N, C-alpha and C positions, 0 to 999 in steps of 0.2 A: 316589661321588665322584667324579667325572672333576674335579680340580684345578687340576693344570697345562696350560699351553697346547698342550703337544703333544694331551695329553689332550682337549683342547678343540674342538683340528683335531682329533679323530680319530672325538669323536659327532660333528661336523659333520655329518660323512661317514657317518658312519653311519645318519643323520638323511635325508642325502640318496637311501643306497641301503638302506632300510628297503623296496625292496619287491623284494627281493632276500637278504633276510640272513635266517639259521637260524631259529630258536626260543629255539637258549639264546642265542642274541645279540640278540636280540629283548627277548628280559625281560630282560638285563643295559644296554641301549636307556628303556627303557620303566624300568625305576627308576633311571638315573639320572635320567630327566626330572619324574620327582614326590619326586625327591630336595627335602627340607623346605632346604634348604644351597642349591639348584645358584646358582651361577652363572648369570643368566641374562643379564648386566652386559654380565658381559664375552663369552657363546656370542654375544652381536646383533653388540660391537661386531667380535668376529676376524670373524663370518661377514661381516658390512657392508661390513670393509674388500676382501672377498673378491669383493664383487661377486656375496655366495649367498642376501641375502636372500630372495628373490622363489621361487626355487627348493629353497630352503627351504619356506615356506609348500606350494609345487604339490607335493610328497611327503610332509609329516607329511599332507596331504586326504589323499592320494591311500594315506594305506597304515590311517587312521583314531588316525593319533596325533594329530594339531592337536587333542582335546579336553586331555590332559595340557600343554598348555603353558597359563601364564595371561593372565588371559580381556586386558590390555593387551602384552603381548606379540602375542597373537595377533593384535588390532584392531591391529598393526604394524607385521606381516609380509601380513598383507592390502590392505595403504596400495601398498606396497613394490611390491606380486604387480598389483596390480592398476594402477598409474603405470606399472612396467614395463612393461602387458601394453597400452598404449595407448601409448605414447613408442614402443613397438618395429612395433606397425599403422602405426604414421604412416611410420618409420620403409621399413618396405617397403612401400606406396605411395609415398615417393620415388626405389626402386626401381625399384619396375615405372616409373614414371613414364620414370626415364634407360632403364630396358632398352627400353621401348618406341623411347625418341629414339634410341639409340644404333643398333637394329634395321630404321629410318627407311632405317642409310646400312650396312645389312645385314657390324654389329659386331655378334659375339656376344661379349658381354666371357666370361673363366673369373672366375666367384665363387670369390670366397676366406674363408676364417674367419665374420664376423658373418655375411655376406652370403649363404652357401651355408647357416646354418639357416633366415636367417627363408626361402628360397625352398622351401630341401628340406634339412626338420628331419631331426638324423636321430632324434630321440624330443617327445615335444610338448611335454615343463620346456623348453622353448627356445627357447621363445616370450615365456617371459620372461625374457632368454637379455637380461645388459645390454651393445649396442653400445653406440660410439662411435661408427663411421667405418661407412661401407663400402668395401668394398677393393675393386677391379679389377683380372685383368689381360685384359690391352687386347697382342692381335695392334701388332709394334712396325710394319709397316705402315701399321697405321689409329692410331695416338694421337690423329697430328697432327689429322687431320679426327674425330674425338676429341672434344678440347679444342672444336676452331671450335667441335664445334655445341654444346657443352656452353653453351660463350659464349654463343656465335644469342641462346639458353635463359635465362637468368638465374646464369649459374653464375660464378663468377670463382674467382682465387689469393687468398689468403690473404696479408695485406697485413703481420700480425699475426703472424705464426707459421710461417713461409719456411724449415718443417722438408722440407722436401721432400731423396731420398737418392740410391745409386745406385740402387733400384729398383722406386721411385716416383719424381713428381710431386711438388711441391708441391701442400697440400688445398686443395679447391675446395667454396667456400659459398655457396647459396640463397638471398636472405630469405625466411622464415620456414619453411624444410626446415630443422630439426630434426637434420640426421647430416648431417659434413660430407665429401667425396666423395676417395679418393682412386684412380690415379690409376694401376694398376702395371705396370710395365714388365720384373718381374724379379717370380716369386716369394716368394722371398725371398731377402735383404742375401745380400753377394759372399759372406761371413765361411763362407757354409750356404750356398753356391749349389751345391757337389758331393751335397747331400741330393736338391735337388730343380731343375735346370736349367731357362731356359724350353724345351724342346726337349720334355721329360722332361714340364716340367705337361700337355702343351697333346695329348700323346702317350698321355697316358692319365687325360683329359676325357673327362667322355661329352656329349653334346648334350642340350638337356632344351627341350624346350614342357608350356611351364604358360600357356593362357586369348594362346594366339599368341605370346607369349612369345619367344624363345628366348637362354639359356644355358647354360655347360656348368655342370659339378658337377666334379669325382677322384671317380676310382673310388677305392672304399671302401678301400685298401689305402693309398690317396694319401691323402684326407683324411684318413689315421691318423701318414703321414709327415711331414704339411704340418703337424698335430698339434703333434705333438712336435716336428717342430723351428724350429717357430715359437717356441713354446715353453718349449722349452732351451735351444737353441742362439743366436738370431735374438736375438731377446730375451732375451740373454749372464743368464740365470738359472740355467743351470745352475754356468759359472763363476763366475756371484757366489752358490753356496751358496742361492742363493735357490725359495720356493717359488709359485704360482699355484693358487690353487686350484679356480677354477672358469678354469684350463683344462685338470688335473689330471681334473677330472670332466667333464669334453667326451670326454676323452678317454678315458675310463672309460664316459657314454654309448658311445664306437664303440664297444671292447671289445663291453659285452653284447650288441648293440644285432646287431654286426657276422659274430659270434665262429665262427657255423656257415657261411658264404659264406667267408671272408678265409684265406690259403692263412698258417697264421700259421709253420706252417717256412720257407716262401718267405720271408717277414719277417725273422722272423731269421738269416737268408738273410746279407738284404741290410744289415744292421746290422751283420753280421763284419768289410766296409770303413768301415762308416758307424756311426761314433758310437757305439758298437759296449758299450761304461763306462756310457754316459749314460743311451743307452739299455737295459741293467738296470737305473742304476739309475732311471729316470723307473721302470718298470714296482711293481722290486719299490716303489715310494715311495705309485705309483695303494692294489696290496696294502694295504700299512700303511692304508692312509685308509678307501678304498671297503670289504677284505677285499673277496679272489680277483678277483679285475680281470678275466682275462683270462685265452684259454685261454695263452699262449704257453708255447715248451716251456722258458724263463727260466727257471730255479728257482737266484739269488744267496748264495753263500755268507757265510760270517760277516762279513770284510773285508766284502761289498756290497753287504750287512742293514744293516753298521753304517754305513756311509757312509750309509746314503736314510736311517734314526733321523736322522742326525748335523745335513744338511739341514732336513729339518725342523722340530725344536727351533734351532737356529737362522735359520730362516724367522719361530717363535714369539716369538722373542726368547728364550729359554731356552739362552743361549749357556752356562753355568754345567754343565747339563747335557748343550752339543751337543761342550762340548772332553776330560767323557768319554767320547761314539762313536769324538770324531777320539783321543781313543789308542785305545782298542778295536781304532780301524780301521788304529793305523797298527802296535799293539804282534801284527796275524796278521797284518800281509802281512813281521815278523819272518821272515827262510829258518828252519822246521820246526825245527834244528837250535838256533837261542837257544834254544829255548826248551822243548827236552825238558830237566828233569833230569840226565839221563844224560850228556846231550852237557858239562856240564855239574862233573858229577862228575867225568867219563874225561877234560875237562881238569889241574882240581885235581894228581891222581893219578899227571898225566902230570908235574904243574910239583914235585912235591914227589916223587920217584925221581930227578928229577937231580942 
């Protein structure tokens, strides 16, 4: 049975990646889900806090594992999936309306994060992704005309949520529309703008046409780079040693879908000068949770693996075990001579022979 929080996270990861698990891991997963003592309340709580309930129902059903789930839990997962799908269809309609308005003025935004998944999903499961807002990168010369146009059609800046930043304007709302609208002038916050500058964002985006609507999305490599940078650096998750499982699952999906088309060696070289250690930690965490996340050439050592496990445990609230991995990480980073018994023997002999 999976009893600790980390094990619950790993079990959730196995459920989400069930379509790609080997037979041995699948057998362990099935045995855990059918255990009489399995803590479904904790399982659903951890999944809910990471906005993953709708994903879980989709993936368990796709792998024919949903019948292993108690009827009440099945009903609740299905309800969340149904509501998420309904809301996302409404948000997609809203996004299409916004794109139609902007296109009338020859403004073709770059869709970021959830907006890109709505229009150009990497996987079918993302039609049930929990989305809170619509993020659009607007060319600097078009930002003022875009704001005027949206105001003319009923959008207004929030009076109660003035959280504009150096990379996006204050959120815009419209009555009877489900999502808030964030117009970005930069793809990322200033603290991690070295990952993707405004110029490199547009240079690495491709124009899409969908039912006469025009918009840009990142090429696969930059979808991965932006997702990673936003999750780990932009949101401060790595600095605060926490993990967002929904974001990590998006990363896992992209790694799987794009595995044959992405030049992993080139991507790894990119991170040799841009957040190398954070990139290693993120890949290792994805491997720990979802098993065999991608084809990256990175293989972390003991210290890196201990650090990744520490972050997962800390994010789960298991601070005691997280501290043990913290100590292991510190120990493995000591100079080899300090962890070698022979070194102490030589030092003692030297002292006693004086």
